[in-house]
C-alpha positions as CSV (number, residue, x, y, z in Angstrom):
1,X,38.4,-15.8,-36.3
2,X,39.2,-12.3,-34.7
3,X,42.1,-13.6,-33.3
4,X,43.9,-14.9,-36.4
5,X,42.5,-12.2,-38.5
6,X,43.7,-8.9,-36.1
7,X,47.7,-9.6,-36.3
8,X,47.3,-9.7,-40.2
9,X,46.4,-6.5,-40.2
10,X,47.4,-4.3,-37.9
11,X,50.9,-3.6,-37.8
12,X,52.7,-5.1,-35.4
13,X,53.9,-1.4,-33.6
14,X,50.1,-1.1,-32.7
15,X,49.0,-3.1,-29.5
16,X,45.7,-4.0,-29.3
17,X,43.5,-6.8,-27.1
18,X,40.6,-8.8,-28.9
19,X,38.4,-8.8,-26.4
20,X,35.6,-11.2,-26.9
21,X,32.0,-11.9,-24.9
22,X,29.4,-14.2,-24.1
23,X,26.3,-13.3,-26.5
24,X,24.8,-10.1,-27.5
25,X,23.3,-9.3,-24.1
26,X,26.8,-9.4,-22.9
27,X,28.3,-7.0,-25.6
28,X,25.7,-3.8,-25.0
29,X,26.3,-4.4,-21.5
30,X,29.8,-4.3,-21.4
31,X,30.3,-1.2,-23.4
32,X,29.4,0.8,-21.9
33,X,31.9,-0.1,-19.0
34,X,34.5,-0.7,-20.7
35,X,34.2,2.8,-22.8
36,X,34.0,3.8,-20.0
37,X,37.3,2.7,-17.7
38,X,39.6,2.4,-21.5
39,X,38.8,6.2,-21.9
40,X,39.2,7.1,-18.0
41,X,42.8,5.1,-17.6
42,X,44.2,5.4,-21.6
43,X,42.4,8.2,-23.2
44,X,43.5,7.9,-26.5
45,X,42.0,4.5,-26.8
46,X,40.6,3.7,-30.2
47,X,37.7,0.8,-30.1
48,X,36.5,-1.4,-32.9
49,X,33.1,-3.2,-32.4
50,X,32.5,-6.0,-34.5
51,X,28.6,-7.7,-34.2
52,X,27.2,-10.1,-36.3
53,X,23.8,-9.8,-38.2
54,X,21.7,-13.3,-37.1
55,X,18.6,-11.5,-38.1
56,X,18.8,-7.7,-37.6
57,X,18.4,-5.1,-39.6
58,X,22.7,-3.8,-39.6
59,X,21.5,-0.1,-40.0
60,X,19.3,-0.5,-36.8
61,X,22.0,-2.6,-35.3
62,X,24.4,-0.1,-35.8
63,X,22.6,2.8,-35.7
64,X,21.4,0.8,-31.2
65,X,25.7,0.3,-31.0
66,X,26.4,3.1,-31.5
67,X,23.9,4.7,-29.8
68,X,25.3,2.9,-26.6
69,X,28.0,4.0,-27.1
70,X,27.4,8.4,-27.7
71,X,25.5,7.7,-23.7
72,X,28.7,6.0,-22.2
73,X,31.0,7.6,-23.7
74,X,33.0,10.5,-25.9
75,X,35.7,7.5,-27.1
76,X,36.3,7.5,-30.9
77,X,34.3,4.0,-31.8
78,X,34.2,2.3,-34.8
79,X,31.6,-0.2,-35.7
80,X,30.7,-3.3,-38.6
81,X,28.8,-5.4,-37.9
82,X,29.6,-8.9,-40.6
83,X,27.0,-9.6,-42.8
84,X,28.3,-13.1,-43.8
85,X,31.2,-15.1,-42.5
86,X,33.8,-16.2,-44.2
């Protein structure tokens, strides 16, 4: 879904990449690795993490993801929890 939506939301002069993951555990493990790698090679990179809610508490899930990000890097990260699928 994001592959179709992002080009409509992000202006063409802004470059971005979409990185999918194989489940929530894969995402949680890869966040520190990706934040550190991108922040080292491109320090002005900004990140958007999109996670589906499933049966999780939205605020708790967002807090957990935020803590993973803060512990990994000082990169700018925006976290969004999808509560309802379109």
